[in-house]
C-alpha positions in Angstrom: 10.1 2.6 20.3 6.6 2.3 18.9 3.8 4.8 19.1 0.1 4.5 18.4 -1.5 7.2 16.3 -5.3 7.6 16.8 -6.8 9.3 13.8 -9.8 11.7 14.0 -12.0 9.9 16.6 -14.2 13.0 16.7 -17.9 13.5 17.1 -18.5 14.7 13.6 -17.3 11.4 12.2 -19.6 9.4 14.5 -23.3 8.9 14.7 -25.2 12.2 14.5 -22.2 14.1 13.3 -21.7 16.0 10.0 -19.9 13.1 8.3 -20.7 10.0 10.2 -18.7 6.8 9.4 -20.6 3.5 10.1 -19.2 1.8 13.2 -17.2 4.8 14.4 -19.1 5.1 17.7 -18.4 1.5 18.6 -14.8 1.9 17.3 -14.1 4.7 19.9 -15.0 2.3 22.7 -13.0 -0.5 21.1 -9.9 1.6 20.8 -10.3 2.6 24.4 -10.5 -1.1 25.5 -7.4 -1.8 23.4 -5.5 1.1 25.0 -6.3 -0.5 28.4 -5.1 -3.9 27.4 -1.8 -5.4 28.7 -0.8 -5.8 25.0 -1.2 -2.1 24.3 0.4 -1.0 27.5 3.5 -3.0 26.7 3.5 -2.3 22.9 3.3 1.5 22.9 5.8 3.9 24.5 3.7 6.8 23.3 0.1 7.4 22.2 -0.9 10.5 20.1 -4.0 11.6 18.3 -5.0 13.7 15.4 -7.9 16.0 15.0 -9.5 17.7 12.0 -9.6 21.3 13.2 -11.1 23.5 10.5 -11.1 27.3 10.8 -11.4 28.4 7.2 -10.4 25.4 5.0 -11.5 27.1 1.7 -12.9 24.8 -1.0 -12.7 21.8 1.4 -16.1 22.9 2.6 -18.9 23.2 0.1 -22.7 23.7 0.0 -22.7 21.1 -2.8 -20.0 18.7 -1.7 -18.7 15.9 -3.9 -17.7 13.9 -0.8 -14.3 13.2 -2.5 -12.5 16.6 -2.3 -15.2 18.8 -0.9 -17.4 18.1 2.1 -20.1 19.6 4.2 -18.8 21.7 7.1 -17.4 19.4 9.8 -15.0 19.5 12.7 -15.1 23.3 12.9 -12.5 24.4 15.4 -13.9 24.6 19.0 -17.2 23.1 18.0 -18.8 20.0 19.7 -18.3 18.1 16.4 -14.5 18.7 16.6 -14.2 17.2 20.0 -13.1 13.6 20.7 -15.9 11.1 20.9 -16.8 10.6 24.6 -16.2 6.9 24.4 -12.5 7.5 23.5 -10.4 7.3 26.6 -7.9 10.2 26.2 -5.9 9.5 29.4 -2.9 8.0 27.5 -2.9 10.5 24.7 0.3 12.6 25.2 -0.1 15.0 22.3 -2.8 16.0 19.8 -2.0 17.1 16.3 -4.6 19.4 14.7 -4.8 19.5 10.9 -6.7 21.3 8.3 -7.1 24.7 9.8 -6.9 26.5 6.4 -6.8 23.6 4.0 -8.1 20.0 3.6 -5.5 18.4 5.8 -6.0 14.6 5.5 -2.7 13.3 7.0 -1.8 13.7 10.6 1.7 14.6 9.4 0.2 17.9 8.1 -0.8 18.8 11.7 1.0 20.3 14.7 0.5 20.2 18.4 -0.3 23.1 20.7 3.4 24.1 20.6 3.5 24.1 16.8 5.5 20.9 16.6 4.8 18.7 13.6 3.8 15.1 14.2 6.9 13.7 12.5 9.2 15.9 14.5 7.5 15.0 17.7 7.8 11.3 17.0 11.5 11.7 16.1 12.1 13.8 19.2 10.7 10.9 21.3 12.8 8.4 19.5 9.9 6.6 17.9 10.9 4.3 15.0 7.6 2.4 14.5 3.9 3.5 14.4 0.6 1.8 14.4 -2.3 3.8 12.9 -6.0 3.4 13.9 -9.2 5.5 13.7 -11.4 7.0 10.9 -11.8 7.0 8.1 -9.8 4.1 6.7 -10.1 5.4 3.1 -9.2 9.0 3.9 -7.3 10.3 6.9 -6.1 6.8 8.2 -4.7 6.1 4.7 -3.1 9.5 4.3 -1.5 9.4 7.8 -0.2 5.8 7.4 1.3 6.5 3.9 2.8 9.7 5.2 4.3 7.9 8.2 5.9 5.3 5.9 7.3 7.9 3.6 8.7 9.8 6.5 10.8 6.7 7.4 8.7 5.2 10.2 8.0 1.4 10.2 4.3 1.7 9.8 1.3 -0.6 10.3 -2.4 -0.1 10.2 -4.6 -2.2 12.5 -7.6 -2.8 10.3 -9.9 -4.0 13.1 -9.4 -0.7 14.8 -10.4 1.4 11.8 -13.7 2.2 10.1 -14.1 3.3 6.5 -16.9 5.1 4.6 -17.9 2.0 2.5 -16.7 -1.6 2.4 -15.5 -1.1 -1.2 -13.5 2.0 -0.4 -12.1 0.4 2.7 -10.9 -2.6 0.8 -9.3 -0.4 -1.8 -7.6 1.8 0.8 -6.1 -1.2 2.6 -4.7 -2.5 -0.7 -3.3 0.9 -1.5 -1.7 1.2 1.9 -0.2 -2.3 1.5 1.1 -1.4 -2.0 2.7 1.8 -0.5 4.7 -0.3 2.0 2.3 0.0 5.0 1.8 -3.3 6.9 -1.6 -4.5 7.9 -1.3 -6.0 11.4 -3.4 -7.8 14.0 -3.4 -7.5 17.8 -4.6 -9.8 20.5 -7.9 -7.9 20.2 -8.4 -8.8 16.5 -11.5 -10.7 15.7 -10.8 -14.3 15.0 -12.5 -16.2 12.2 -13.8 -19.7 12.7 
């Protein structure tokens, strides 16, 4: 079975948020359209999502962030910025895995659902062998989640056209790093076509 993991499609990573990623607002709607497509309905037995959900993440938050390991406050638990972007259709999402309560928490595999079940355990319990990863940011949480999925034994692909990164250069580097780590870069029927 295959699952789709939607990474951090939250208000604080979209326009007007604390850490906006260019294109994230449009991406939320694009992911929703993809979820409604016949391809996605047939391809995925399960759909899950991750959320940054910070309570007291220590040095992850900084008044003088370096935007590499420390950041301005974002996705504070229960805040409007931590909520899913309104253009993301959450109807198919079966479970949400919150990460980063008391630490940085880049990978969805560091998170757990409302019952305390870790993402990897949830996927195994539901007999998932393969995952596709989409969302933001390509060069941070998407990369961390995809690499962790592969290392946990899942056949893993990232759908680049359904991700958004912080810069073009960092996105290109992240995609190369994921490919080098064993993660496939895949297309769907919804992929933009050249020519």
